[in-house]
GUTIMI-141197 format. One record per atom (N, C-alpha, C, O, CB): residue in one letter; x, y, z. Coordinates in steps of 0.2 Angstrom, whole numbers, plus 5000, padded with zeros to 4 digits. Glycine has a CB too. Example, Ala and Ser with C-alpha at 12.3 -4.5 7.8 and 13.67 -1.06 7.14 Angstrom:
BEGIN
a506649725039a506249785039a506649845039a507149835042a505749785045s506449895035s506849955036s506450005039s506750065040s507049975029
***
This chain:
BEGIN
m558451565806m558151605801m558751625795m558551625789m557851675804l559351635797l559851655793l559951595788l560051605782l560451675796e559951535791e560051475786e559551465781e559651445776e560151415791k558951485783k558351485779k558451535773k558251515767k557651485782i558651595775i558751645770i559251625765i559151635759i558951715773v559851595767v560351575763v560151515758v560351515752v560951555767s559751475761s559551415757s559051435752s558951405747s559251355761n558651495753n558151515749n558351585746n557851635746n557451515752a558951595745a559151665743a558851695737a558751755737a559951655741p558651655732p558251685726p557651715728p557451765725p558151625720v557251675732v556651705735v556751775739v556351815738v556251655739f557251775743f557351835747f557551885742f557351945744f557951815752l557951875737l558151925733l557551955729l557552015728l558651905727l557051915727l556451945724l556051985728l555852035726l556051885721i556051965735i555652005740i556052075741i555652125741i555551975746a556652065741a557052135743a557052175737a557052235737a557852115744a556952145731a556952195724a556352235724a556352295723a556952145718r555752205726r555152235727r555152295732r554952345731r554552195728c555352275738c555452325743c555852385741c555752445743c555652285750f556452365738f556952425737f556652465731f556752525732f557552395734a556252435726a555952475721a555452525724a555352585722a555752435715t555052505729t554552545732t554852595736t554652655735t554152495737l555452585739l555752635743l556052695738l556052755740l556252605747m556252675733m556652715728m556152765725m556352815722m556952675723t555452745725t554952795722t554552825727t554152865725t554552755717l554552815733l554152845738l554352925739l554952935738l554152815745p553952965740p554153035740p554653055745p555053095743p553453085741l554653035751l555053055756l555753015755l556253045756l554753045763l555752945755l556352905755l556652905748l557252885748l556152835757s556352935743s556652925736s557152995735s557552995730s556152925731a557153035740a557553095739a558253075740a558553035743a557353145745k558653115736k559453105736k559753115742k560353095744k559753145731t559453155747t559753175753t559753115758t560053105763t559353235757v559253055756v559252995760v559852955757v559852935751v558552965760p560352935761p560852895759p560652825756p560152795758p561352875765r560952805750r560852745747r560852685751r560552635751r561252735741m561452685755m561552625760m560952625765m560752565767m562152635764a560652675767a560052675771a559452645768a559052605771a559952745774k559352655762k558852625758k558952555757k558452515758k558752665751v559552535755v559652465755v559552425761v559252375762v560452455752a559752455767a559752425773a558952415775a558752365778a560052465779l558552475774l557852465776l557552415771l557052385774l557552535775a557652415765a557352365760a557552295763a557152255763a557652375753g558152285765g558352215768g557952195774g557852145775g559152215768y557852255778y557552245785y556852225783y556552175787y557552305789m556552255779m555852245777m555752175774m555252135776m555552295772a556252155769a556252085766a556352035771a556051975771a556752085761f556652045776f556851995782f556151975785f556051915787f557352025787f555752025787f555152015790f554551985786f554151945788f554852075794i554652005779i554151975775i554351905772i553851865770i554052025769f554951885772f555151825769f554851765772f554751715769f555951825770g554751765779g554451705782g553751695780g553451645781g554451715789q553351745777q552651735775q552651715768q552051715765q552351795777v553151715764v553151695757v553451625756v553951615758v553451755753s553151585752s553351525750s553251505743s552751525740s553051465755l553651465740l553651435734l553151375733l552951355728l554251415731n552851355739n552451295739n551751325739n551251275738n552551255745s551551385741s550851405741s550851485739s551351515740s550551395747g550251505738g550251575736g550451595729g550551555725g550651615741v550451665728v550551685721v551351675719v551451665713v550451755720y551751665724y552451655723y552551575721y553151565718y552851665729s552051535721s552151465719s552251465712s552451415709s551551425721a552051515708a552051515701a552851525699a552951515693a551651575698y553251545703y553951555702y554351485702y554951485700y554251605706r554051435705r554451375707r554751345701r555351325701r553951325710s554451345695s554751315689s555251355686s555651335682s554251295684y555351415688y555751465685y556451475689y556851505687y555451535683i556451445695i556951455699i557351385700i557051335702i556751485706s557951385698s558351325698s558451295705s558551335710s559051335695p558251235706p558251205713p558951195715p559051195721p557951135712t559451205711t560151195713t560451265715t561051275717t560551165708g560051315713g560251385714g560751415709g561051465710g560651385721n560751385703n561151405698n560751465694n560151475694n561251355692f561251515692f560951575689f560651555682f560951515678f561551625688n560051585680n559751575674n559451645672n559251685676n559251515674l559251655665l558951715663l558251725665l558051775666l559051715656d557951665666d557251675669d557151715675d556751755676d556851605669f557651695680f557651735686f557751805685f557451845689f558151705691v558151825680v558251895679v557651935678v557451985680v558751905674f557251905673f556551925672f556051935678f555651975678f556251895666l556151885682l555751885688l555951945692l555451975695l555751815692v556551955693v556752015697v556552075694v556352125698v557552015698a556552085687a556352145684a555552155685a555352205686a556452135677g555252095685g554452105686g554352125694g553852165695g554152035685e554752105698e554652125705e554852195706e554452235710e555052075710v555352215703v555552285703v554952335700v554752385702v556152305699l554652305694l554052345691l553452345696l553152405696l553852305685i553352295700i552752305704i552952355710i552452395712i552652235708g553552355712g553752405717g553652475715g553452525718g554452395720l553952485708l553852555705l553152575705l553052635705l554252545699i552752525703i552052545702i551752565709i551352615709i551652485699m551852535714m551552555720m551852625723m551452665725m551752505726g552552635722g552752695724g552552755719g552452805722g553552685724f552452735713f552252785708f551552815710f551452875709f552252755701f551052765712f550452795714f550452835720f550052885720f549952735715v550852825725v550952865731v551252935728v551052985731v551352835736q551652935724q552052995721q551453035718q551553095718q552552975716i550953005714i550453045711i550053085716i549853135714i550052995707i549953055722i549553095727i549953155729i549653215729i549453055733f550553155730f550953215731f551053265725f551053325726f551653195734s551053235719s551153275713s550453315712s550553375710s551253225707a549953285714a549253325714a549353385718a549153445716a548653285716v549553385724v549653435729v550153485726v550053545726v549953415735s550753465723s551253505720s550953545714s551053605713s551853475719t550553505710t550253535704t549753595706t549753645702t549953485700a549353585711a548953635713a549253695715a549053755713a548453605719g549853685718g550253745720g550553785714g550553845714g550853725725q550653745709q550953775703q550353815699q550453865696q551253725698f549753785699f549153815696f549153895698f549053935694f548553785697f549053905705f548953975707f549554015708f549554075709f548453975713s550153985708s550754015708s550854065702s551054125703s551353975708f550554045696f550654085690f550154145691f550354195689f550454045684q549554135694q549154195695q549354235700q549154295700q548454165696m549754215705m549954255710m550554295708m550754345711m550154215716g550854275703g551454315700g552154275703g552654305703g551454385703f552054215705f552654185708f552954135703f553254085705f552454145714s552754135697s552954085692s553654085691s553954035689s552554095685a554054145692a554754145690a555154125697a555754115696a554954215688s554754125702s555154105709s555154035710s554754005714s554854145715e555553995707e555653925707e556253905711e556753935710e555553895700v556153855715v556753825719v556753755718v556253725716v556653845727y557353725720y557453655719y557053615725y557253635731y558153635719d556653575723d556253535728d556653465729d556653425725d555553525726s556953455735s557253395736s556853335737s557053275736s557653405743l556153345738l555753285739l555553265732l555653205730l555053305742s555353305727s555153285720s555753285716s555653265710s554553325718q556253315718q556953325714q556753355707q557153345702q557153255712v556353415707v556253455701v556253525704v556153535710v555653435697e556253575699e556153645700e555453655702e554953635697e556453685695n555253685707n554553685709n554453755712n554853785715n554453635715p553853785710p553653855712p553653855720p553553805723p553053885709l553653915723l553653915730l553053885733l553053845738l553753985732m552453905731m551853885733m551753805732m551453775737m551253915730g552053775727g551953705726g552353665731g552153615733g552253685719q552953695733q553453665738q553153675745q553153625749q554153695738f552753725746f552453745752f551953685753f551853655759f552153815753f551453675748f550953635749f551253555749f550953515753f550453635744n551753545746n552153485746n552353465753n552253405756n552653475741f552653515757f552853505764f552253495768f552253445773f553253565766i551653525767i551053515771i550853445770i550653415775i550553565770a550853425764a550553355763a551053305766a550753255768a550553345755m551653315766m552153265769m552053265776m552053215779m552853285767l551853325780l551753325787l551153285788l551053245793l551653395789v550553295784v549953255785v550053185784v549853135788v549453285780f550453165779f550653095778f550953065783f550853005785f551153095771l551453095786l551853065792l551453065799l551453025803l552453105793q551053115800q550653125806q550153075806q549953055812q550353195806n549853055801n549253005801n549552935800n549152885799n548853015795n550252925800n550552855800n550352825793n550352755793n550252815806w550352855788w550252825782w550852795779w550752745775w550052875777l551452815781l552052775779l552052705782l552252655779l552652815781q551852705789q551852635792q551352595789q551452535788q551752645799r550752625787r550252585784r550352565777r550152505775r549552625784l550752605773l550952585767l551452515767l551352475763l551352635763f551852515772f552352465773f551952395775f552052345773f552952475777i551552405780i551252355784i550652325780i550552265779i551052375791e550152375778e549552345774e549652345767e549352305763e549052395776g550052395764g550052395757g550652345754g550452305750g550252465754l551252365756l551752325753l551752245755l551852205751l552452355755q551652235761q551552165764q550952125760q551052075758q551452165771q550452165760q549852135757q549952115749q549652065747q549252175757s550352155746s550552145739s550852075737s550752045732s550952205736f551152045742f551551985741f551051925741f551151875740f552051975747y550451945744y549851885744y549451885737y549051845736y549451895750s549551945733s549051945728s549351965721s549051955716s548552005729l550051985721l550352005715l550951975714l551351965718l550452085715n551151955707n551751935705n551851955698n551451985695n551751855706t552451935695t552551955689t552051935683t551951975679t553251935687f551851875684f551351845679f550651885680f550351885675f551251775680s550551915685s549851955686s549952015682s549452035678s549751975693i550552045682i550652105677i550552085670i550252115666i551352135679l550952025668l550952005661l550251985658l550052005653l551451955660n549851955663n549151925661n548651985661n548151975658n548951875665h548752035664h548252085664h548552155663h548452205667h547852085671t548852165657t549152225655t548652275654t548752335655t549652225649d548052255651d547552305650d547252335656d547052395657d546952275646y547152295661y546952315668y547452365671y547252415674y546852255673m548052345670m548552395673m548652465669m548752515672m549252365673g548452455663g548452525659g547852565661g547952625662g548352505652r547252535663r546752575665r546852605672r546652655674r546052535665f547252565676f547452585683f547852645682f547752695686f547752525687m548352645678m548852705678m548452765675m548552815677m549452685673l548052755670l547652805667l547252845672l547152905672l547252785660k546852805676k546452825681k546852865686k546552915689k545952775684s547452845688s547852875692s548052945690s548052995694s548452835694l548152955684l548353015681l547753065681l547753125682l548653015674t547153035680t546553075680t546353095687t546253155688t545953035677i546553055692i546453075699i546953135700i546753175704i546553015703l547553135698l548053185699l547753255697l547753295701l548653165695f547553255691f547253325689f546653345692f546553405693f547253325681r546253295694r545553315697r545753345704r545453395706r545153245698d546153305708d546353335715d546653395714d546553445718d546753275718a547153405710a547453465709a547053525708a547153575711a548053465704l546553515703l546053565702l545653585708l545453645709l545653545696m545453535711m544953545717m545353585723m545053625726m544753475720i545953575723i546353605728i546453685726i546453725730i547053575729a546653695720a546753755717a546153795716a546253865715a547253745711l545653765714l545053805712l544853865716l544653915713l544453765711p544753855723p544553915727p545053975726p544754035725p544453895734i545653965726i546154025725i546154045718i546154105717i546854005728m546154005713m546154025706m545554065705m545654115701m546253955702g544954035707g544354075705g544354145708g544154195705g543754035708s544654155715s544654215718s545154265714s544954325713s544854205725l545754235712l546254275709l545954295702l546054355700l546854245708f545554255699f545354275692f544854325693f544854375688f544954205689l544354325698l543954385699l544254445700l544054505698l543454365704i544854445704i545154505706i545554535699i545554595698i545754485711n545754485695n546054515689n545554545684n545654595681n546454455685v544954515684v544454545680v544254615682v544154655679v543854495679t544154615689t543954675692t544454735691t544254785689t543854665700v545054715692v545654765691v545654785683v545754845682v546354735693g545554735679g545554755672g544954805670g545054855666g545454695668i544354795673i543754835671i543954905674i543754955671i543154805674l544154905680l544254975684l544855015680l544855075679l544454965691s545354975677s545855005674s545655035667s545855095665s546454955672k545155005664k544855035658k544355095660k544355145656k544454975654a544055085665a543555145667a543955205669a543755265668a543155125673a544555195673a544955255675a545655235674a546055215679a544755265683p545955245668p546655235667p547155275671p547655245672p546755245659q546955335673q547355375677q547555345684q548055365687q547155445678m547155295686m547255265693m547855215692m548155195697m546655235695n547955185686n548555145686n548455085690n548955065694n549255175687l547955045690l547754995695l548154935693l548354895698l547054975695l548354925687l548754865685l549454865689l549654805691l548954865678s549754925691s550354915695s550254895702s550654875705s550654985694e549654905704e549454885711e549154815711e549054785716e548954935714g549054785705g548754715705g549154665708g548954615711g548654695698f549854665707f550254615710f550254615717f550154555720f551054625707p550354665721p550254655728p549554635731p549554605736p550554725732i549054665727i548354645729i548354565728i548054535733i547854675725l548554535723l548554465722l548854425727l548654375730l548754445714m549454455729m549854415734m549554415741m549454365744m550554445734l549254475743l548954485749l548354435750l548154405755l548854555751t547954445744t547354405744t547454325744t547154295748t546954425738s547954305740s548154235740s548354215747s548154155749s548754225735f548754245750f549054225757f548454225762f548454185766f549554275759f548054275761f547454275766f546954215765f546754185770f547054345765l546854195758l546454135757l546754075759l546454025762l546254135749i547454075758i547754015760i547754005768i547653945771i548554015758f547854065772f547754055779f547054035781f547053995786f547954125782i546554055778i545854035779i545753965778i545353935781i545354085776l546053945772l545853875769l546253825772l546153765770l545753885762i546753835776i547253785778i546953725781i547053665780i547753815782p546453735786p546153685789p545753635784p545753575784p545653705794s545453665779s545053635774s545553595770s545453535768s544653675770f546153625768f546653585764f546953525768f547053475765f547253635763m547053535775m547253475778m546753415778m546953365778m547353495786e546153435779e545553385779e545553355772e545453295771e544953415780f545653395767f545653365760f546253325759f546153265755f545653425755f546853345761f547453295760f547353235764f547553175761f548053335763t547053235770t546853165773t546453125769t546553065769t546653185780s545853155767s545453115763s545753085756s545553035754s544753155761t546153125754t546453105747t546953045749t546952995745t546853165744f547353045754f547752995756f547352935757f547452875755f548153005762t546752945761t546352885763t546052855756t546052795755t545752915767a545752895752a545552865745a546052835741a545952785738a545152925741g546652865741g547152835737g547452765740g547552725736g547752885737f547452755746f547652695749f547052645748f547252585748f547852705756e546452665749e545952615747e545952595740e545752535739e545252655749y546152635736y546152625729y546752575728y546652525724y546252685724i547352585731i547852535730i547652465733i547752415730i548452555734g547252465739g547052405742g546552365738g546552305737g546752415749k546152405734k545652375729k546052345724k545852285722k545152425727m546552375721m546952345716m547252285718m547252235715m547452395713l547552285724l547852225727l547352165728l547552105727l548252235733t546752185730t546252135731t545952105725t545852045724t545752155735d545852145720d545452125714d545952115708d545652095702d545052185712f546552115709f546952115703f546952045700f546952035694f547752135704g546951995704g546851925701g546251905697g546251865693g546951875707g545751945699g545151935695g545051985690g544451995687g544551935699a545552025688a545452085683a545252055676a545551995674a546052125683k544852085673k544652065666k544852115661k544752105655k543952055665
***
């Protein structure tokens, strides 16, 4: 096998480029706490197993045959092929990142109403400053993601299947389809974030309205000073009650997201 990899080094490099780009954008493995050498080793490990299923004689990779020098000499066309493979890997990892961003965004929505907007910490997963509740929901989503073996399914069903249906020319020939795909992904992000945050946001909004009306009716009670602890206690109580529903929603969101990715991989060649 090693001799075959050496003799077909350009093809192996293309496969490894897509695998490495996917790993660099996945929510868990893209964190800076994961050593770079571990990512390179894992990408090479994945490329090793996928390499035997990819050929320049058949499949979507056969379109690369005329752009790879038979003598193995370096040329500029090959650089663009590698860049295209990296782009495909980034797109796949980006969509998975969007699912986690929806969860984190939902936490940010009601963190402002809870009064936690100023309490931000560095999130090592998303590598940005994130409110406490956003990071809390991000960790829950990560646990659901790992518990249901979605990471393995992403590598086995998603990444491996992409080598049978996608290549650089697919992206170039259907840029309009890819644009609609990315736009719909962002729409799904805000839709899911709103669905997660709406029960708590609605409850906190009603509490704020009630406290405001009572403060106007009886200013001497000074209810506004008591509003902050009331909002926090109510929010934590609602989160405690709704955690099972959130877990089910996270599972259904991952299921729908991976089905959408699979549909893209299946239908991309016939996109109009």
